[in-house]
N, C-alpha and C positions, 0 to 999 in steps of 0.2 A: 216704751210703751210697755209699760205693767203685764206679765205672766206669769195668771192667777187659776193655770192649772194645776202648781204644786208639785209638777214632776217633769225629765227633761231625759225620754232616753242617748246612753251616755256607747251603747255601741252598739255592733251589727251584735247575733243571736245566734239566730240557722240559715240557710234557704237551706229551702227540700226543694227537688225538682224532681217533678216524672217524667217516670225514663218507663223504655219498651225493652231497649239490648240491657239488660246488667253490668252485664262481663263484660262491656265494653265502653259500658261506662267507668265504670270502680276501676278497665285498668290505665282508663284513662286520665281517671284523677289521681288516681297511684303511682303510676309510671311513668305519663308526658307532668302531667302540672305540681309531684311529688307536694300528695299532700299525700301523710299521715295517716290508716283507716285506724279507728279507733271497735268497728265492732259491722260485725254481714262481713259478703266475699261476694263474690264474682253469680251465684245466686241464689239469693239471699232475697228475702224481697224485698228490704230496708240493709241499707246500709249509710254508716256512716263516718267521717275522714272530719281530724279534731286541722280546724284555718290556725287560730289562733287563742292566747292565749285571755278572750276576752273582756271582762264585766265583770266585780264582785260575781266571782269561783264563778265562774257560764262563762262553757268555751264555747269559744265558734266556729260552733262545725258546717259543713256540707252535710242533706241529705240524701241520698241517694232512694226514689221510693221507686216501686218494679206498679206504675203505672194500674195492674188489676188489684195493688190491693188495697184499702178504703181501713190501714187502723184506728177509724173509729168510723164505726158509715154510719153517716147518717151528718155528718162532716166533710167526712174528703173524698171526693167523688175518688171511685173505680172505675172499670169498666172492658169489653175487650177490644174495643179498639189503643190504638198506639195514644200516644199525647203529640197534641198539633207539636212544632218545634220552629224555629229558620224569625224569618219573617210571618208568618201566621202564630205564633204565638207572642203571644201579652206580656213577657223576658222578653227585653229590651237581651241587656248581658249583666254575668255576672263579670263583679272586678274583689280582685284577691290584691293590695298592696303587699311590694320591700322595695328591700334601699333599695339603690340607686343608684349605687355603686355594684349587685346581681344585676340589672335589665341584659348588659352583654354577656352574662351568664348564661341567662336566658333569650338571645338569640342562638347563640351561639350549641344553645341541648336542641332544639326545635331547629335547627341547623342540620346536624347528626343527626336527627332522626328523620330529616324529613317531615317536618312539624306544620305547613304552611302561617304566613301571620303576618300581621303589614304595625305598624306602627306610626303611631300619633301622637302630636304637638298638643298639648291642652293651655299654652300659653301665659294664659287668665288668667290659670291660680298654679300653674308650679307644675301642672305637671304632666308627665310622658306613661303612654298606655302599651304595652306586648298584647293583641287582640290576634284569638287563634278563637278554632271555634275549638266541642266536644263530636264525641261519631255522632252526635241527638242534629249536629246542627241549632247546637244552644252559642250562645259567642263566651268566651274566657277573654278578660284582660287581664293581665300582669299589668300595672301602678305604679311607679313612684312619682314622688312628689321630690323637684331640683329648685332649688331657693330663684337660682340660676336660671333655669329657665321660663319664672315672672315674666309678661311682660309688659313695656314701662305703659305707664299711664297712664 
């Protein structure tokens, strides 16, 4: 089949999460997950974290937006009520990639700080994911590829 669009996305540019408790969320993504903060802080309306290099000069970022913030009124929702998270949210989870040989460090770190997690393997693609939750109930996966985990076809 021929692709007539003339374009195809090559990388994730940004993940944006609407938050109720910015302080807890900033602390989690900075101290628990280990992302580098680019701008904002625990009481900012918007805080950005660097995920990775990205594609074409656009750094891959995680953006946390306080739920009362509408950076572009009319285009972004804002309100007094906190966002719906967990099972009631349309966000299933976010997954951040890392090398397979760093997964033992993830589980050791989570054990050390008392961060609950679960591990799942996906043999059909050779992935292993370590799942946890951020302070607002969003599932966060740290996922790795290992060809030895590919299931026999």
